[in-house]
LUMKOLTOR-485479 format. One line per 8 residues: number of its first residue (from 1); their letters; for each residue x negated, y, z of N, C-alpha, C, O. Coordinates in steps of 0.02 Angstrom, whole numbers. Each point is the difference from the previous one (the first is absolute). Layout:
N
NUM) a) X Y Z X Y Z X Y Z X Y Z ~ ...
//
This chain:
151
1) mqpdisir) 3817 -1017 7330 62 -29 -22 -15 -70 -28 -48 -10 -37 ~ 90 -38 54 -7 -70 -22 20 -5 -74 54 23 -19 ~ -97 -53 -23 19 -7 -71 57 -51 -7 7 -45 42 ~ 32 52 -95 52 -48 -16 -35 -62 -27 -35 3 -51 ~ 43 -60 84 -35 -61 -18 50 -53 -21 51 -10 33 ~ -65 -22 -90 42 -56 -22 -45 -61 -9 -56 5 -23 ~ 84 -63 40 -35 -64 -7 38 -39 -53 61 -7 3 ~ -98 -19 -52 32 -39 -53 -48 -52 -26 -60 2 13
9) kavaadcp) 87 -51 -50 -42 -50 -33 -43 35 -53 24 45 -34 ~ -85 -67 28 -45 28 -51 23 -20 -69 30 -53 -11 ~ -44 97 -37 12 -14 -71 -66 9 -36 -47 30 27 ~ 43 -54 -88 -63 1 -38 -28 71 -6 -61 9 1 ~ 103 40 -8 -24 69 -7 -36 25 62 -35 50 -3 ~ 43 -84 60 -33 19 62 -73 -23 3 -38 22 42 ~ 19 -67 -87 -66 -32 5 -59 50 2 -45 -10 41 ~ 43 61 -83 -57 47 6 -5 32 69 -55 6 27
17) ammnlihe) 111 15 1 -1 30 67 -19 -52 52 -34 16 49 ~ 57 -77 -58 -18 -53 47 -75 -14 -3 -31 -12 52 ~ 2 13 -112 -72 -10 -6 -38 56 35 -53 -12 29 ~ 79 73 -33 -32 55 36 0 -13 75 -50 12 34 ~ 105 -38 -7 4 -17 70 -50 -56 18 -31 2 52 ~ 25 -50 -97 -47 -56 11 -72 27 4 -39 -21 42 ~ 22 67 -86 -67 31 1 -9 42 64 -55 1 28 ~ 108 32 -6 -4 38 62 -13 -47 59 -40 16 44
25) laayekap) 74 -73 -43 -11 -50 53 -72 -26 -2 -32 -6 52 ~ 8 -9 -111 -69 -26 -7 -50 50 27 -48 -19 33 ~ 58 83 -47 -45 51 27 5 3 76 -51 6 34 ~ 111 -11 -7 10 1 73 -35 -60 32 -28 6 55 ~ 30 -63 -89 -32 -61 26 -74 -4 -17 -31 -53 8 ~ 3 108 -32 -71 5 -15 -23 -50 -53 -55 -26 2 ~ 99 14 -51 -16 -46 -54 27 28 -66 37 -35 -35 ~ -54 96 17 31 31 -59 -15 -35 -66 38 6 -48
33) devtvslq) -93 -43 45 -19 -34 -63 27 -71 -4 -13 -34 -50 ~ 50 12 99 25 -69 1 64 -10 -41 17 -57 -16 ~ 17 110 -1 61 -6 -41 -22 -9 -72 -26 47 -31 ~ 36 -107 4 -22 -15 -68 58 -17 -46 -10 -7 -61 ~ 70 1 87 58 -17 -41 16 60 -46 -3 57 22 ~ 20 -72 -84 19 53 -47 74 16 9 39 -41 26 ~ -20 100 -46 71 19 2 42 -48 -41 54 -19 20 ~ -79 0 -78 37 -47 -44 12 -66 35 55 -27 -1
41) hfeesgfg) -106 -1 33 7 -63 35 48 7 60 41 -43 12 ~ -47 98 23 43 14 57 73 2 -22 44 -31 30 ~ -30 68 -84 68 5 -26 26 -68 -22 56 -18 17 ~ -96 -19 -55 21 -66 -24 14 -47 58 46 -41 -4 ~ -86 45 56 7 -45 58 63 14 40 27 -45 33 ~ -3 106 -36 60 18 37 63 3 -42 55 -9 26 ~ -62 23 -91 59 12 -41 -1 -37 -66 40 14 -45 ~ -86 -61 38 -4 -40 -62 50 -57 1 49 1 38
49) kqpvwwaw) -61 -51 -80 45 -57 -6 4 -43 63 52 -28 15 ~ -107 24 21 -2 -40 61 -32 41 56 -58 -9 16 ~ 97 53 15 -29 42 52 -25 -42 59 29 -51 18 ~ -84 74 11 -28 -35 58 1 45 62 -15 -23 55 ~ 35 86 -64 7 44 58 62 44 -10 24 10 -55 ~ 1 15 112 56 46 2 -17 55 49 -45 -8 42 ~ 79 64 -47 -18 56 43 59 46 13 48 3 -37 ~ -55 33 92 43 56 18 -42 63 -4 -60 -2 14
57) vaeaegqi) 90 57 -33 -36 64 0 41 51 40 61 -5 6 ~ -97 53 21 30 56 35 -10 63 -43 -56 15 -20 ~ 109 20 6 -4 63 -36 12 57 48 47 0 39 ~ -91 49 -43 7 61 40 -26 58 -41 -51 -5 -33 ~ 87 60 35 -21 60 -36 -14 -14 -74 -47 28 -29 ~ 87 -72 -1 -5 -14 -71 -58 -44 -20 -16 -5 -60 ~ -16 -28 108 -57 -44 -17 2 -64 41 34 -4 51 ~ -72 -45 -74 -7 -62 37 -47 14 59 -59 15 -10
65) agmalyyi) 85 -19 70 -38 16 60 -24 -62 37 -44 4 43 ~ 72 -61 -61 -20 -62 33 25 -60 -38 43 6 -44 ~ -69 -64 62 20 -62 -32 -13 -59 46 -41 4 45 ~ 78 -57 -57 -12 -64 35 6 -54 -53 54 -10 -29 ~ -108 -26 17 -3 -51 -52 -6 -68 33 -41 -10 45 ~ 82 -38 -69 -1 -67 29 4 -53 -54 16 15 -58 ~ -30 -76 77 12 -58 -42 24 -57 45 0 6 61 ~ 22 -60 -92 25 -56 37 -56 -50 12 -34 -21 -47
73) rystwkgq) 25 2 108 -50 -49 19 38 -62 24 52 6 32 ~ -78 -64 -47 32 -62 22 -42 -33 54 -60 -13 -9 ~ 91 -1 65 -32 -36 55 28 -70 3 60 -9 1 ~ -104 -41 0 24 -69 6 33 -12 67 37 -48 9 ~ -51 91 39 31 -6 66 64 41 7 46 -20 35 ~ -44 78 -68 55 47 12 43 15 -61 54 30 7 ~ -74 -51 -68 37 15 -60 -19 68 -29 -56 23 11 ~ 103 9 -46 -14 64 -33 -6 55 52 42 7 44
81) rmyledii) -94 33 -53 -12 57 45 -19 60 -43 -30 -7 -53 ~ 47 65 76 -20 61 -34 -71 17 22 -15 2 60 ~ -29 9 -109 -68 22 17 -6 74 -20 3 17 -59 ~ -12 25 108 -9 71 -11 -73 13 -20 -45 -5 42 ~ 35 20 -104 -68 12 -24 -25 69 24 -55 6 26 ~ 96 45 -36 -19 67 22 62 41 16 50 -4 -35 ~ -55 42 87 47 53 14 -43 63 5 -46 4 40 ~ 62 45 -82 -42 59 -7 45 62 2 51 4 -34
89) vsepfrgk) -70 44 75 32 65 0 -55 51 -13 -51 1 35 ~ 61 40 -85 -50 51 -17 -11 46 59 47 18 36 ~ -109 1 -26 -20 38 59 43 61 14 18 11 58 ~ 1 30 -108 40 59 16 70 -17 27 33 43 29 ~ -10 -105 -38 67 -20 19 2 -44 63 53 -23 21 ~ -111 11 8 -1 -42 60 32 36 59 0 62 3 ~ 28 -101 43 31 28 59 72 24 -11 28 35 42 ~ 1 -53 -99 68 22 -16 50 -58 0 57 8 -20
97) gigsmlmd) -79 -67 43 44 -58 4 3 -42 -63 39 -48 -4 ~ -79 65 -46 3 -36 -64 -23 -73 9 31 -45 -27 ~ -84 34 65 -23 -68 11 54 -43 31 10 -58 -20 ~ 25 85 69 54 -38 32 57 -13 -48 30 -54 0 ~ -14 103 -42 53 -10 -49 -18 -55 -50 42 -41 -18 ~ -105 39 -3 -23 -52 -46 1 -68 35 23 -50 -28 ~ -49 48 89 -2 -64 37 71 -26 12 11 -60 -6 ~ 35 103 24 69 -21 11 31 -28 -64 38 -48 3
105) alidearq) -54 79 -60 26 -25 -65 -27 -69 -14 36 -44 -23 ~ -101 33 38 -30 -66 -10 33 -52 45 17 -55 -24 ~ -8 71 87 29 -47 47 71 -18 -21 20 -58 1 ~ 19 109 -21 68 -13 -24 0 -46 -61 40 -47 -3 ~ -84 60 -44 -3 -42 -60 -22 -71 17 29 -48 -27 ~ -78 40 70 -23 -66 20 57 -40 32 8 -60 -14 ~ 30 92 55 57 -34 32 54 -18 -51 26 -55 0 ~ -10 102 -45 51 -12 -51 -20 -57 -46 43 -38 -22
113) kgfsgmlw) -107 31 8 -23 -53 -45 -11 -66 36 -17 -50 -31 ~ 26 50 97 -6 -62 38 -72 -22 12 -12 -59 13 ~ -36 105 -18 -69 -18 15 -6 -17 74 38 26 41 ~ -85 -68 -24 -8 -22 69 -39 51 42 -6 -9 60 ~ -20 60 -91 -38 51 35 -40 42 -48 8 -3 -61 ~ -50 43 91 -40 47 -38 -70 2 31 -6 -3 61 ~ -45 7 -102 -67 3 27 -43 47 -42 16 16 -57 ~ -72 5 87 -46 47 -32 -64 1 39 -7 -32 52
121) qvldwnea) -41 71 -77 -64 9 34 -9 74 15 29 43 -33 ~ -70 -30 83 -17 69 17 -73 0 22 -22 -45 36 ~ -14 95 -58 -70 6 20 -5 13 75 39 38 28 ~ -88 -70 4 -5 5 73 -15 70 25 11 14 59 ~ -37 30 -102 -16 68 21 57 50 -14 -4 58 19 ~ 57 -81 -53 54 45 -20 51 5 57 54 -29 -2 ~ -72 68 53 41 7 61 69 27 -15 49 -22 30 ~ -44 69 -77 66 28 -16 47 -54 -27 58 -3 20
129) ainfykky) -84 -38 -65 41 -54 -28 16 -52 54 57 -24 4 ~ -105 6 36 11 -49 53 55 24 47 45 -37 18 ~ -49 100 3 51 27 44 68 3 -33 51 -11 32 ~ -50 26 -97 63 0 -38 31 -70 2 60 -6 13 ~ -100 -46 -27 27 -68 -1 21 -24 69 46 -40 6 ~ -79 65 45 19 -19 69 71 24 16 35 -32 39 ~ -14 87 -69 68 24 10 52 -50 -24 57 -1 24 ~ -77 -41 -71 44 -52 -27 -7 -66 38 29 -51 -18
137) kadfdgew) -69 52 70 -12 -60 41 -31 -56 -43 16 -59 9 ~ -60 79 -56 -34 -48 -43 -49 -41 42 -29 24 48 ~ 19 -86 -68 -49 -44 32 -66 9 -36 -3 -2 -62 ~ -51 11 100 -66 7 -28 -38 -65 12 -2 -25 56 ~ -28 -3 -108 -33 -64 4 -75 9 -14 -19 13 -57 ~ -22 -19 107 -72 8 -9 -35 -66 -13 -61 -2 -2 ~ 99 -51 -8 -29 -67 -8 -24 -15 -71 -51 -35 -9 ~ 86 60 -41 -15 -18 -69 -55 45 -28 -5 59 18
145) invslsf) -35 -86 -63 -52 37 -35 19 10 -72 22 -48 -33 ~ -29 109 8 16 14 -70 -52 -34 -45 -60 2 14 ~ 84 -33 -67 -43 -34 -48 23 19 -70 61 3 -12 ~ -106 8 -34 20 15 -68 -54 -22 -50 -58 -10 18 ~ 79 1 -80 -44 -11 -56 15 54 -52 58 16 -12 ~ -107 12 -18 10 49 -53 -27 -29 -65 -50 -36 -1 ~ 86 51 -53 -21 -24 -66 -11 57 -47 -18 -10 -58
//
């Protein structure tokens, strides 16, 4: 039987469950020790005086079963764009359409806010995610190299 699923904007009280999903994703991506953000910092960054991220959550069976977290990126060529940092569906809830429901909510919000588009990254070995994004006719760009500095 299909669980009753609702998609809504995240609220501060969702942060502990969202952090659990983030840790689940890190384990899936074979980097369980890479999550170093504290719950307090996570909460402040999303729900403090100057939020830098926003999110949608999926509720199923009385719990947070998935999330999609984004922030606004500015392109000097394209203007404001939605950057999807993570879309995560907990393993027991995969295959129930939750990822599509979250992605559709993001796309609707990006259009409503007048963003020029949406972008994100996907690991080259994550075939399930790649195939999911292909359903949306996403463009894959193999030209750019990821670069970062850590402090």
